[in-house]
C-alpha positions in Angstrom: -2.9 17.8 -32.7 -0.3 18.5 -30.0 1.3 15.2 -29.3 4.0 16.4 -27.0 1.9 18.3 -24.4 -1.7 17.4 -25.4 -4.7 19.1 -23.8 -6.9 16.2 -22.9 -10.5 16.3 -21.5 -11.3 13.3 -19.4 -14.8 11.9 -18.6 -15.5 9.5 -15.7 -18.9 8.0 -15.0 -18.2 4.4 -13.8 -20.2 4.6 -10.6 -21.8 7.5 -8.7 -19.3 10.3 -9.5 -19.6 12.4 -12.6 -16.1 13.6 -13.3 -14.6 15.9 -15.8 -10.9 16.6 -15.7 -8.6 18.6 -18.0 -4.9 17.9 -18.2 -2.1 19.3 -20.5 0.6 16.6 -20.6 1.2 15.9 -17.0 -0.1 19.2 -15.7 -3.5 19.2 -14.0 -5.7 22.1 -15.1 -8.9 21.2 -13.3 -10.7 18.2 -11.6 -14.5 18.8 -11.4 -16.7 16.1 -9.7 -20.4 15.8 -9.1 -21.4 13.1 -6.8 -24.9 11.5 -6.4 -23.9 9.7 -3.2 -26.7 11.5 -1.2 -29.3 10.0 -3.4 -28.1 6.5 -2.5 -27.9 6.9 1.3 -31.5 5.7 2.0 -30.9 2.5 0.0 -27.6 1.7 1.8 -25.6 1.4 -1.4 -25.3 2.7 -5.0 -28.5 2.1 -7.1 -27.4 1.7 -10.7 -30.5 3.3 -12.3 -30.3 6.3 -9.9 -26.6 6.7 -10.7 -27.2 6.7 -14.4 -30.0 9.3 -14.2 -27.8 11.5 -12.0 -25.0 11.3 -14.7 -27.5 12.5 -17.2 -28.4 15.5 -15.1 -24.9 16.4 -14.0 -22.8 15.9 -17.1 -23.4 19.2 -19.0 -23.1 21.4 -15.8 -20.0 19.6 -14.8 -18.4 19.9 -18.3 -19.2 23.6 -18.4 -17.7 24.2 -14.9 -14.5 22.2 -15.8 -14.0 24.3 -19.0 -14.6 27.4 -17.0 -12.2 26.5 -14.2 -9.5 25.5 -16.8 -10.0 28.7 -18.8 -10.2 26.7 -22.0 -12.8 25.8 -24.7 -13.6 22.6 -26.5 -11.8 24.0 -29.5 -8.5 24.1 -27.5 -8.8 20.4 -26.6 -6.5 18.0 -28.5 -8.3 14.8 -27.4 -11.1 13.3 -25.3 -10.7 10.4 -23.1 -13.6 8.4 -21.4 -13.8 5.5 -19.0 -15.2 2.6 -21.0 -14.9 0.1 -18.1 -15.0 -1.6 -15.7 -18.0 -0.2 -13.8 -21.9 0.0 -13.8 -23.1 -0.7 -17.3 -25.7 2.1 -17.4 -23.5 4.7 -15.8 -20.7 3.9 -18.2 -23.0 4.2 -21.1 -23.9 7.8 -20.1 -20.3 8.8 -20.0 -19.4 7.0 -23.2 -22.4 8.4 -25.2 -21.5 11.9 -23.9 -17.9 11.4 -25.0 -18.9 10.1 -28.4 -21.2 13.1 -28.9 -18.4 15.6 -28.1 -16.0 13.7 -30.4 -18.4 13.8 -33.3 -19.3 17.5 -32.7 -15.8 18.7 -32.3 -13.9 16.3 -34.5 -11.5 15.5 -31.6 -10.0 12.0 -31.3 -11.6 9.8 -28.6 -9.8 7.4 -26.4 -11.7 4.6 -24.6 -9.7 3.7 -21.5 -9.6 1.4 -18.4 -10.9 2.9 -15.2 -8.4 0.9 -13.0 -5.3 1.8 -15.0 -6.5 5.5 -14.9 -6.2 5.4 -11.1 -2.5 4.9 -11.6 -2.3 7.7 -14.2 -2.8 10.4 -11.5 0.6 9.4 -10.3 2.0 11.3 -13.3 0.3 14.6 -12.6 3.0 17.1 -11.5 0.8 19.9 -10.1 -1.9 22.3 -10.7 -1.9 24.7 -13.6 -4.1 27.3 -11.9 -2.9 27.8 -8.3 -6.2 29.7 -7.6 -8.2 26.5 -8.1 -8.5 25.1 -4.6 -9.2 21.5 -5.5 -5.7 20.7 -6.5 -3.4 23.3 -5.0 -3.1 21.7 -1.5 -2.2 18.3 -2.9 0.2 19.5 -5.7 3.3 18.9 -3.7 2.2 15.4 -3.0 1.3 14.7 -6.6 4.6 16.1 -7.8 6.5 13.4 -5.8 4.9 10.4 -7.7 6.1 10.8 -11.4 9.6 12.1 -12.0 9.6 14.5 -15.0 6.4 12.9 -16.3 7.7 9.3 -15.9 6.5 6.8 -13.4 9.0 4.9 -11.3 10.3 1.7 -12.6 9.1 -1.5 -10.9 5.9 0.3 -10.0 2.9 -1.5 -8.3 -0.6 -0.1 -7.6 -2.9 -1.1 -4.8 -6.4 -0.1 -5.6 -8.9 -0.3 -2.9 -12.5 1.0 -3.4 -16.2 0.2 -3.1 -16.1 -1.7 -6.4 -12.4 -2.9 -6.7 -9.6 -4.4 -4.7 -6.5 -5.2 -6.8 -2.7 -5.3 -6.8 -1.2 -4.4 -10.1 2.2 -4.4 -11.6 2.8 -1.5 -14.0 5.3 -2.5 -16.7 4.1 0.2 -19.1 1.1 2.4 -18.2 0.1 2.7 -21.9 0.5 -0.9 -22.9 1.5 -3.4 -20.2 -0.4 -3.8 -17.0 -0.4 -7.1 -15.1 -3.0 -8.1 -12.5 -1.3 -9.8 -9.6 -4.3 -10.3 -7.4 -7.8 -9.2 -6.7 -10.8 -9.9 -4.6 -12.8 -13.0 -5.6 -16.0 -11.8 -4.1 -16.8 -8.5 -2.2 -14.4 -5.5 -2.7 -13.1 -4.0 0.5 -15.3 -0.9 0.3 -18.3 -3.0 -0.3 -17.5 -5.0 2.8 -17.3 -1.8 4.7 -20.7 -0.7 3.5 -22.3 -4.1 4.4 -20.8 -4.3 7.9 -21.8 -0.7 8.6 -25.4 -1.7 7.8 -25.2 -4.6 10.2 -23.9 -2.3 13.0 -26.5 0.4 12.2 -23.9 3.0 11.1 -25.5 4.0 7.8 -24.1 4.6 4.4 -21.4 5.1 3.3 -19.8 2.7 5.8 -16.1 3.4 5.3 -15.9 6.8 7.0 -18.3 5.8 9.8 -16.3 2.6 10.7 -13.0 4.3 10.4 -14.2 7.0 12.9 -15.7 4.6 15.3 -12.8 2.1 15.1 -10.6 4.7 16.8 -12.6 4.3 20.0 -12.5 0.6 19.9 -10.1 -2.3 20.7 -9.0 -4.0 17.4 -7.8 -7.0 19.5 -11.2 -7.5 21.3 -12.4 -9.9 18.7 -10.4 -12.0 16.2 -12.1 -11.9 12.8 -10.9 -14.2 10.0 -8.5 -13.1 7.3 -9.8 -14.8 4.1 -7.7 -16.8 1.7 -4.6 -16.9 4.1 -4.5 -20.6 4.8 -1.5 -22.6 3.4 -3.7 -24.3 0.7 -4.5 -20.9 -0.8 -1.2 -19.3 -0.2 1.3 -21.9 -1.3 4.9 -20.8 -1.4 7.0 -18.5 -3.4 8.3 -21.4 -5.4 4.9 -23.1 -5.8 2.3 -20.3 -5.3 -1.2 -21.2 -4.4 -4.1 -20.3 -6.5 -5.0 -17.3 -4.4 -1.6 -16.3 -3.0 -2.3 -12.6 -3.8 -6.1 -12.6 -3.8 -8.6 -11.5 -1.2 -12.0 -12.6 0.0 -14.3 -10.5 2.3 -17.6 -12.2 2.1 -16.7 -14.6 5.0 -15.5 -11.7 7.1 -18.8 -10.0 6.7 -20.6 -13.2 7.6 -18.4 -13.5 10.8 -19.4 -10.0 11.8 -23.1 -10.8 11.3 -22.7 -14.0 13.4 -20.9 -12.1 16.2 -23.6 -9.4 16.4 -26.3 -12.3 16.6 -24.4 -13.9 19.5 -24.3 -10.8 21.5 -28.0 -10.2 20.8 -29.0 -13.7 21.7 -27.2 -13.4 25.1 -29.0 -10.1 25.7 -25.6 -8.3 26.0 -24.8 -4.8 24.9 -23.2 -4.8 21.5 -19.6 -3.4 21.7 -20.1 -1.6 18.4 -16.7 0.3 18.6 -14.8 -2.9 19.3 -16.5 -4.8 16.5 -15.7 -1.9 14.0 -12.1 -1.8 15.1 -11.7 -5.5 14.9 -13.4 -5.7 11.5 -11.2 -2.9 10.1 -8.1 -4.4 11.4 -8.9 -7.7 9.7 -9.5 -5.9 6.4 -6.4 -3.8 6.5 -4.2 -6.5 7.9 -5.0 -8.9 5.0 -4.9 -6.2 2.3 -1.5 -4.9 3.3 0.1 -8.2 4.1 -0.9 -9.7 0.7 0.0 -6.5 -1.3 3.4 -6.2 0.2 4.0 -9.9 -0.3 3.1 -9.5 -4.1 5.4 -6.5 -4.4 8.4 -8.3 -2.8 8.0 -11.4 -4.8 7.7 -9.4 -8.1 10.5 -6.9 -7.5 8.2 -3.9 -7.0 10.0 -1.0 -5.3 7.3 1.7 -5.5 3.6 1.2 -4.8 0.8 3.7 -5.5 -2.2 3.5 -3.2 -5.5 4.6 -4.8 -9.3 4.2 -4.7 -11.9 5.6 -2.3 -10.8 3.4 0.6 -7.3 5.0 0.4 -8.9 7.7 2.7 -9.0 5.1 5.4 -6.6 6.2 8.2 -5.7 2.7 9.3 -5.1 1.5 5.8 -2.7 4.4 5.1 -1.0 3.8 8.4 -0.4 0.1 8.1 0.4 0.2 4.4 3.1 2.8 5.1 4.5 0.8 8.0 4.7 -2.5 6.1 6.0 -0.9 2.9 8.8 0.9 4.9 9.8 -2.5 6.5 10.0 -4.1 3.1 12.0 -1.3 1.6 9.1 -0.2 -0.7 8.2 3.5 -1.3 4.6 4.3 -0.9 3.0 6.8 -3.2 -0.4 8.4 -2.2 -2.0 11.0 -4.4 -4.1 13.7 -2.9 -7.4 12.4 -1.7 -9.5 14.1 -4.4 -7.4 12.2 -6.9 -7.7 8.8 -5.1 -11.5 8.7 -5.6 -13.1 8.4 -9.0 -12.5 11.6 -11.1 -12.1 12.8 -14.6 -8.5 14.0 -14.0 -7.2 10.5 -13.8 -9.0 9.7 -17.1 -7.4 12.8 -18.8 -4.0 11.9 -17.4 -4.0 8.4 -18.9 -5.5 9.7 -22.1 -2.6 12.3 -22.4 -0.1 9.4 -21.8 -1.7 7.4 -24.7 -1.5 10.4 -27.1 2.2 11.1 -26.2 3.0 7.4 -26.7 1.6 7.6 -30.2 -1.2 5.2 -29.5 -4.1 5.6 -31.9 -7.6 6.7 -30.7 -10.5 4.3 -30.2 -12.9 5.9 -32.5 -16.6 5.9 -31.8 -17.6 2.3 -32.6 -16.7 0.8 -29.3 -19.1 -0.2 -26.6 -18.7 0.2 -22.8 -17.5 -2.9 -21.1 -18.6 -3.3 -17.4 -16.1 -6.1 -16.9 -13.2 -4.6 -19.0 -10.0 -6.5 -17.9 -7.1 -4.4 -16.5 -4.8 -5.8 -19.1 -6.8 -3.6 -21.7 -5.3 -0.2 -21.1 -7.3 1.3 -24.0 -9.6 0.0 -26.7 -8.2 0.0 -30.3 -10.3 1.3 -33.2 -12.5 -1.0 -35.0 -11.1 -2.3 -38.3 -14.1 -0.8 -40.2 -13.5 2.7 -38.7 -11.4 5.4 -40.2 -10.3 8.7 -38.9 -10.8 9.9 -35.4 
């Protein structure tokens, strides 16, 4: 096996995207994604059973397309990496079972990796192998600025904001030492967007709809609460409160619902654009303020912004502004690498191979609540070989 520039196939199936990516070392060959989002629209959110069945249908065609786009075969692959958690249990199981089947059939070593840490792994990708593949060529220059010669910056942090996660991480070593500084204690930011969009009658997914409508509204028209910002939760730098770097969005969602009820009770026209703008400002304000605070107090000089909500225009704008004010460099991968994808899984898998970390084997089980401190799963003691 090539351990200096390994060709790694990555598989992602933690939610509603079936992703297969192929990476050699830090060079992206292909990033192929099949999404089942349209199947969830009428339900106003992701239905785990539907997502799992969609993965079953999409995996083989997505794999074939990825191999074709990359111009490689399974025989060429040095290792396989798969998301083993966190995520939806059934969806994870489909990807893990597919990866195990490929590993057994090909004899390739298999790495079970953490979905959240994989989001940081895309920061190491230094461009697109095949310039003719449209998915990555436009963003290659952006990606090239994240890792320097295949090495992430020292004192790196990662702000991950999506439909299922909202975390701020400190990356001491992407292959072995990741520290969770703060996270949401209830709804993720993207989940709050979807719920508020439903309240406002904007449909699913809520993030793009609210972001677009918010541009027409006044973010100062209504003051919505910023969760966990009271002194009893924040504490001080010397004596940090329990939730100094944590977020809570459930109360904000309830505040929006109560606001809508009050307008309706008075028989007044609902200022949907203003509510959307004020809600978005509350989310983005508290996310960025706490993330920058965590970075400053932990000596973090570079921050990678990832996750599906990284597409939000106001989040990007305010994060960039506050990071610049604090002397922090903001790193934002191309949008197609911010959302769930197989390339990020392959990128982290390649780092594990190059670091000499052993494969996970095939006796592991997917873990829907896999902690971010577990970058990859070790092989079971009873297992030998790949």
